[in-house]
N, C-alpha and C positions, 0 to 999 in steps of 0.2 A: 456274524455268520450269515451265510447265504444258503438258500435251498437249491439243490440240483436234482433234476429228475433224470433217472437213468433210462436210456433207450437202448434197443438192440443195435449193435452187437457188443455192448459193453462187457457183458458176461453171458456166456452161452446158457447157463442155467436160468438166468433171469429172463432171457428171451423165451425159453421154453415155458417158464412160469407164466409169462404174459400171454402166450398163445393159448395155454391150457385153461386160463381163468378168464371168465367173461367180465367181471367187475373187480378191478384191483388197482390200488395205487401204491407205488413204491417210490420213496424218495429218500435222499440222504441229506443230512445237514453237514455242510463243509466245516472242516476244522479251521479254515482260513484260506489264504491265497493258495492256489494249486488244488485245493479240495480233496486231497487224499493224504492220509487216511481220514475217513470221516470221524467226527467227534462222537456221533451216534448214528445208528441206522434206525429209521422208522420202519417197523416191521410191516409187511404187506397186510392190507386189510382185505382178506379173502373171505367172501361169504358165498357159499354155493348158491346156485340159482334157485333151488327148491326153498332154501331158507329166505332168500330175498323175496320170493313170491309169497311165502307164508307170512312174512313180517309185513308186507304191503297189505295183505288181507286183514291181518290183525290190527294194523294202524287204522284202516277204514272202520273196522268194528269198534275200536276204542273211541272214535269220534261220534258214534251214534248218540243221539239225544232221546230223552223221553218222548214217546209218541212216534218213534221212527217207523214203526210197523202198524200204525193205527193207534186208536185210543187204548190206553192201558198198557201198551208195550213199554219196556224199560230197557235202558242200556245194559250192556254186558259189563259186569264189574271187572275192573282192571286186574284183580287177583285171579279171576278165571282166565283172563288172556295170558297172564304169566304162567299159570298152571298148564294151560294148553300148550304153550311154547315148550315147557319142560317135558311134557309127555311126548310131544312130537319128536323133539330132539333125542330123547331116550329110545323111542321106538325105532328111529332111523339111524341110530348109532352104528357105524360100520357098513352101512349100505352105500355102495358107490353110485353116485349120480342118481339118487331117487327122484321120483316125480313128487311134486308138492301136493299135499292134500288140499281138498276144499276145506275152508274154515268158514262155518256158517253160523251167524247169530240167531238166537231164538227170541221171540217177542217177550218171553218171560225172563229174560236175562241169562238164559242158558247159552251154551256154545257147543257146536257140533264139529267134529273132525271126521272127514269122509274121504274115502278113495272108492272110485267106481271104475272097474276095469273089466276086460273081457274075461279074465280068470275068476273074478269075484268082486265082492264089495264089502266094505265095513263102514259102519257109522258109530262113532263113539260120542255119546252125549255127556256133557258136563253140566250138571244142574247148578243153579246159583249157590247152593249149600256145599258144592264141591263133590257131591256124590256122582258116581259114574255108572253108565249103562252102555252096553254095546249090542249091536245087531250086525250080523254079517251073513254072507251067502258065498258058498263055494260053487261057482257056476259049473265046474267040471263034474261035480257029483250031484248038484241040485240041493245040497244040504244047507239049511239055515242054522245059525247058532246065536245064542244070546248069553249075556252074563252081566253081573253087577259088581261094582267096586273092584276088589282084588281080581276076581275072575275076568272082569272087563279089561283090566290092564294086561293080564296074562294073554288074553286073546288078541289084544291089539299088538303086543310085542311079538307075538307069533305071526300075525297076518300082515301087519303094515309093511315089514320088509319085503314080503313076497309080492304084495300088490304094488308097492311103490317102485319096485325094481323091474317090473314086467317090461320086456322089450316091446310088447304089443299093447302097452298101456294106452288106453283111449280115454282121455279126460272128457270126451263128448259122449260117453256111454250114457244113454238116457236112463235115469232111475225109474224103477217100476212105478213108483207113486206119481212121477210126472206123466208117464204114459196113461195112467188111470185118469188123471185130471184132464188130459187132452181128450180122452174118449168120452168123459162125462160132458165136456164142453161142446163136443162135436155133435 
C-alpha cells in the first residue's frame, strides 16, 4: 500500500475543508495500483485554533518543574490540566470560532482559566484539590460576581461563551491587577 495525499481540486468539498481549516492533514491509503477506491480513509485531524492554542499553553504548564516560580513553587498536577481541558471544552461547546482562554499556572500547583475582553472578564481558579472558584466582571454594568464549585461552573458555562465569542475580543486588555502593579512600581 502507498499513501496518497489529496490536493485540490480532487473533490470540491475537500478543497473547501482545506481552506476553512488552518491545521489539517487528510490522506488516503491506496488499495493498490490505481489507488481508487481507497482501502481506508484516514479521517481529517481537525483541531480548532483555540484548542491548539490552549493545548500549547497546557503543554508548557505540564513541563514546569519544582521551583519554576521561585522557592516553594510546585508544578501543576497533570490531573488538574486534564480537568481544565474538560472544563474549557464543555464551556465552549457549540461556540463558533471562540477565542482561546489564557491558561495560567499558580505557584501553589493551581491553574487558572481566564478571558479578559472589552465586555467583561472571568477568572476560574482550580485548586490542587480540584475545588473551583470564579471571579468575573461585566464591564457593561460594572457588576462583579463570584462563586465556588458548582456555582463557579455555572457562571463559567454562562459567561465563557459570551466572552470567547466576542467579535471585539481583545486578548491584550490589561487586567486591573496588572495596572495596579504598574502604578505601584512607577
